[in-house]
Residue, then its C-alpha position, 0 to 999 in steps of 0.5 A: m583234853e583242853n581241845g575236847i572241852e573247848n569243842l564241847a563248849v562250842y557245841i553246847g553254845s551252838k545248840i543253846p538258841r535251839i534249846l531256848d526256842f524249844a523251851l519257849e515253844v513248850v511254855l507257849a504250848l502250856l500257856v495255850f493249853f491253859l487258856g484253851t481249857k478256860l475257853i472250853k469251860w466257858i463254851r460248855k457253860v454258855i451252851r449248858k445255860s442256853m439248853e437250860k433256858t430252852n427247857v432241853d431234857s437234862g439227859v440231853c444236856q449231860f450227853v451234849d456236854s460230854l460230847l462237846k468236852f471230848v471234841l473241844y479237848a481233841v481239837l485243842v491237843f491237835s492244834i498244839g501238836k500242829k504247832f510243834g510240827l505235827d503233819t496233819a495230813s500224815v496223821a489223817a492218813a495214819l488214822a484212815s489206814c488204822g481205821v479198822a484196828i481202831g474200830l475193833a479196839l473201840q467197838g465197846s466204846l462205840s457201842n456205848f456211844a450209840g447206846g447213849v444216842l438211842i437212849l436220848v432219842l427213844k427216851p426209855f428213861v430220863v434223868g430223875d426216873y427210877i429204873v431197874e435193869d432186868n438183866k442183872g437187877r441193878e436199880g436206882t434213880v438216874k442221875e446222869i446220862q453221859l457219853f458212854y455211861t449212865k449213873l444210877l443212885t441207889v436208895d442207900n446212896k451208892t452210885v451204879v455206873i452202867p454202860n449205855g450199850t447195856l441199857a440200850n440192848t437189854s430190857l429194863t423197867n421204868v418204875t416212875a415213868q407214870d404219874k401214879r402207881r398201884l399199891d398192892v398189899s396182902v395180909g393173911i388172917s386165920y381161917d377162924a377169923d371173921l372174913k367179912k369184917a377183916k375185908m371191911l376194916v382193910r377197905q376202910l383203911f384204904l378209903e381213909d388214907t390221904d395218899i390213896l387216890q379216891n378217884e381210882e378204884v379200891q379193890i379188896f378181895v380174897d387173894e389165896l386160900g393158903e396152908s395156914a391163912v386166908v390171904i386178903g389182897a388190897r389194891g389202890w392207887v397212889k402218886k409215884e412219889a408217895y408209894w413207899t411211905a403209903k405202903w409202909r404206913m398201910l402195912e402198919n395200920i392194917k396190923i394195928t387195926l386187925d389186932e385191935n379187932g381180935i383178928e388173928i394174923p397167923y404164922n405158918q403152922v402144922v396141925v397134927h391129929m393123933n389117932k386115939e387108938 
């Protein structure tokens, strides 16, 4: 028993220098990783400021920042691994031999990456645009275009994350791509109401509204002869940022004005005529 304890003590004593060396390497690796993360953040900050000074599109800035972050952290981890005796030639050979498997496993991510590049090059939308993804009807204001995903912010403050590959391979509607939008309003009036007077009142509201662009044509017309109402259509142009407030205000003003002038806005109804016999 005494001999076994002595042998164990001798064995542990002989390994202590190696254990201390390994512990020192681990501490140094953690220190290098900590300093490396600080350096990466500084590099990203410098590059972001440089791109902002040159008025680079914010979507491009976000994409480049995501790509730079991924590459720099990969280099940092690879460098630390090499310090622990990682054979770079063996790793390169292993990655080359597993290239097909990795490509199949990451085909979705690669598709999203390629989609992000296409979005930045072709610019179907930029950060700040309001878009509608036609496939599933997801919509919102573009807040970020990242390496693999694009983030939308909905009107009720929800974040929608859509893969770039999906956005690059499906149709979408960019609602705010142009500086102005056409405002379309429809209102139904009774068949007994004064049609010409109703059209005149609606036209007057469009001409007096401050958000309606008066240098653009205003159209007031009979849009439909419905089952219970004559539908009057009205069209004007507004700046894109004023679209919703102008539409809500116009609908309210039309209702109030028609009521004040005795023009009925009917609801769907069925008239039944009884045979006297």
